[in-house]
C-alpha positions in Angstrom: -49.8 16.8 4.0 -51.5 13.4 3.9 -52.5 11.6 0.7 -56.2 11.9 1.6 -57.9 14.5 -0.5 -58.1 18.0 1.0 -61.5 19.5 1.4 -62.1 23.2 0.4 -65.4 24.9 1.1 -66.3 28.0 -1.0 -68.8 30.4 0.6 -71.0 33.1 -0.8 -74.2 34.5 0.6 -76.8 32.7 -1.7 -74.7 29.7 -2.8 -76.2 30.1 -6.3 -73.3 31.2 -8.6 -69.8 32.0 -7.4 -69.3 29.4 -4.8 -71.0 26.7 -6.9 -68.7 27.6 -9.9 -65.7 27.4 -7.6 -66.8 24.0 -6.3 -66.9 22.6 -9.8 -63.6 24.1 -10.8 -61.7 22.7 -7.8 -63.2 19.3 -8.3 -61.9 19.3 -11.9 -58.5 20.9 -11.4 -57.9 19.2 -8.1 -57.8 15.8 -9.9 -58.7 13.8 -6.7 -56.2 15.7 -4.5 -58.9 18.2 -3.5 -62.7 18.0 -2.9 -64.5 21.2 -3.7 -67.7 22.0 -1.7 -69.9 25.1 -1.5 -72.5 26.7 0.7 -74.1 29.9 1.6 -75.1 31.9 4.7 -78.6 32.5 3.2 -78.9 29.9 0.4 -81.3 30.9 -2.4 -82.5 27.3 -2.7 -81.5 26.9 -6.3 -78.4 27.3 -8.4 -78.7 30.3 -10.8 -79.7 29.0 -14.3 -76.9 30.9 -16.0 -74.4 29.2 -13.7 -75.8 25.8 -14.6 -75.8 26.7 -18.3 -72.2 27.8 -18.3 -71.0 24.8 -16.3 -72.8 22.4 -18.7 -71.4 24.2 -21.7 -67.9 23.7 -20.2 -68.6 20.0 -19.6 -68.9 20.1 -15.8 -71.1 17.5 -14.1 -74.0 19.6 -12.6 -76.2 16.7 -11.5 -75.3 17.0 -7.8 -75.2 20.8 -7.5 -77.6 22.4 -5.1 -77.9 25.6 -3.1 -77.2 24.7 0.6 -76.6 26.3 4.0 -73.2 26.5 5.5 -74.7 25.0 8.6 -74.4 21.6 6.8 -70.6 21.9 7.2 -70.5 22.9 10.9 -72.4 19.9 12.4 -71.1 16.5 13.6 -70.5 14.2 10.7 -69.8 16.9 8.2 -66.8 16.5 5.9 -63.5 17.6 7.4 -62.6 21.0 6.1 -59.0 21.9 5.3 -59.7 25.3 3.7 -62.6 27.7 3.7 -62.7 30.5 1.1 -65.2 33.3 1.0 -65.9 34.4 -2.6 -68.2 37.3 -1.9 -67.6 40.4 0.3 -70.9 40.0 2.2 -70.1 36.5 3.3 -66.6 37.6 4.3 -68.1 40.1 6.6 -70.5 37.7 8.3 -69.8 35.7 11.4 -69.2 32.2 10.1 -70.0 29.1 12.0 -67.2 27.4 13.9 -65.7 24.9 11.4 -64.6 21.6 12.8 -60.8 21.0 12.4 -59.9 24.7 12.3 -59.5 25.0 8.5 -57.3 27.7 7.0 -59.4 30.6 5.7 -59.0 33.3 3.1 -61.1 35.8 1.2 -61.2 35.5 -2.6 -63.8 38.1 -3.4 -65.3 38.0 -6.9 -68.0 40.3 -8.2 -71.5 38.8 -8.2 -72.5 37.9 -11.8 -76.1 37.6 -10.8 -76.1 41.3 -9.9 -75.1 42.4 -13.4 -77.8 44.3 -15.3 -78.0 44.4 -19.0 -79.1 42.2 -21.8 -78.9 38.4 -21.7 -75.5 38.4 -23.5 -74.0 40.8 -21.0 -75.3 38.8 -18.0 -74.0 35.5 -19.4 -70.7 37.2 -20.0 -70.5 38.1 -16.3 -70.9 34.5 -15.4 -68.1 33.5 -17.9 -65.9 36.2 -16.4 -66.6 34.9 -12.9 -65.6 31.4 -14.0 -62.4 32.7 -15.6 -61.4 34.6 -12.4 -62.1 31.7 -10.2 -60.3 29.2 -12.5 -57.2 31.4 -12.4 -57.2 31.5 -8.6 -58.0 27.9 -8.1 -55.3 26.9 -10.7 -52.7 28.8 -8.6 -54.1 27.1 -5.4 -53.9 23.5 -6.7 -50.3 24.1 -7.8 -49.0 25.3 -4.5 -46.4 23.0 -3.0 -48.6 22.5 0.1 -46.3 19.9 1.6 -43.4 22.3 1.6 -45.1 25.4 3.0 -45.3 26.2 6.7 -48.7 27.5 7.9 -47.8 31.2 8.0 -46.4 31.1 4.4 -49.4 29.1 3.2 -51.8 31.6 4.8 -49.9 34.5 3.0 -50.0 32.7 -0.3 -53.8 32.1 0.0 -54.3 35.7 0.8 -52.2 36.7 -2.2 -54.3 34.5 -4.4 -57.4 36.3 -3.3 -55.8 39.6 -4.4 -55.0 38.2 -7.8 -56.6 40.4 -10.4 -57.1 39.3 -14.0 
């Protein structure tokens, strides 16, 4: 693989929690080798406040985060995508746009923390658990020997990461 950073797009329906958290994690763990991006099929229009609070608490830069449509990444002039990961089951079952460059895709489903009911502590814990699960998967991903894996093996490894349970 080239020395240019690899771009990975994380998708969930509303682009307000899981995909945004994954974007931040990849940008940190990728150390310039990867660029994390996120989008949604039906963006909510804002990032969930508990996601923002958690990311700030963990010292992520949240200043550029926004809820956006996946259409931004399927138009001319959009960033080249090397990988597209769905992180929610509903986005995985939707018909995605045609991504320029034919990126490798995989499903890494994670429960929706914003759907958790309960008191504030329980809801915030759900966001922390989402971060932990995504961090574990993304850590495995950034440590794959990408330059030594053929496409079929890489695809299998990406699918295996999506089945990683914590």
